[in-house]
N, C-alpha and C positions, 0 to 999 in steps of 0.2 A: 467586535466579537465575531468569530468564525465558527460555524457549526459544520461538522463533517458527518456524513452518513454513508456507511459502507454497505455494499450489497454484492451478491454473486457467490457467496460461499456455499458449501454443501458437501455431499458425499460423492467421491469419485474413485474409480478403480485405479490401481497403479498403472502408470503409462498414459493416463487420461489427461484432460485439460480442463481448466476453469479460467474465467476472466472475472476478476474483482473490479468493482467500480467504487469510487469515492466521490460523492457530490458535495461541494462546498457552498455554503451560503455567502451572501455578501457580494461586494463588487471589487474585492481586492485580490481575487484568486491569482491573477497574473503576476502579482507582486510576491507571491509566496513560493518558497521551496517546498516540495512535497515528497513524501516518503511512505513506504510500507514497512511495517515492523511485524514480527510474529512472536508469539509466546506459547510454547508447549507446556503442558502440565509439569510443575516442579522446576521449570527452567526460567531464566531471565528473558526479558524482552530484547530481541535482537533485530538489528537493521537487515532488511531483505533487499530493498532497492530504493534509490532516491533519484529525483529529477529536479534540477534547479529551475528557477524562473526563466533562465535562458535556454533550458532544454538539455543541459549536460546530465548524463546519467551515471549511476554507480551501482554496482551489484555486489552482494555477498558472494564469496567464492563458491559456496554450496549451490547457488542458483544460476551462476553464469552459464549462458548458452541454453538455458531452459525457460527462464522468466524474462519478460520484457515490460518495462514501465514506460508509460506514455501519458501525455496530458492533452486535454482539449480546452484551451482557455475560453473559447466561445461558449462551452457548456459547463464551465467551472467544475470539471471532472478530471480525475486522475485514474488511470487504469493499471492493473497488473495482470498481464497475460501469463498464465502458468501452464507450461507444457511438460510432458514427460514426468508427471508427478510421481513422487516416491512416498512411501509410508512416513519417512522422516520429515516430510513437508507438513504433516498434520500439526495444526496449531490454530490458535486464534490470531487472525490477521488484523492489524490496526493501521488505520490511515493517520498520517501525521502532517500537519502544516506548520511551517515555521517562517516567521518574517519579522523584519524590523519595522515596528509600527509605533508611531508617536515616540520615537527614540528608544523604545524598549524592544528587546528580543522576546518574542512571544511564541509559545508552542500551543498547538491545539491538537486534540485527539478525537478520533471517532470512538464508537462504542465497541467496535470489533465485530468480525464475522468469522464463524467457525469453518475451517477447511479440514475435512477428514479424508485421508487417502487410505482406502482399505478394500480388500477383495471380499 
């Protein structure tokens, strides 16, 4: 079992920055692919950025050049640095962990952290 705890959300003005963190429990973090998703009111949950256990990254077109995902395996933590924030980035951001464990593909989710971009 993997537990994920997000932090770092809040209220920020357009053009500002925030860094989200997601801390994972357990000793298998380095075996997991990690990702950040977001969900705005009335919309589906969409992938924002992902990073494989090998460090390969992928971004939604809407955040390329503004957001950076990274991971620190020694701290069991994945980060999302968000710069040049826009009002359309307002959403609940969720951390996701995925891995092949005991022969099964497993998905784990955090509780979410609210990001509000507004003046």
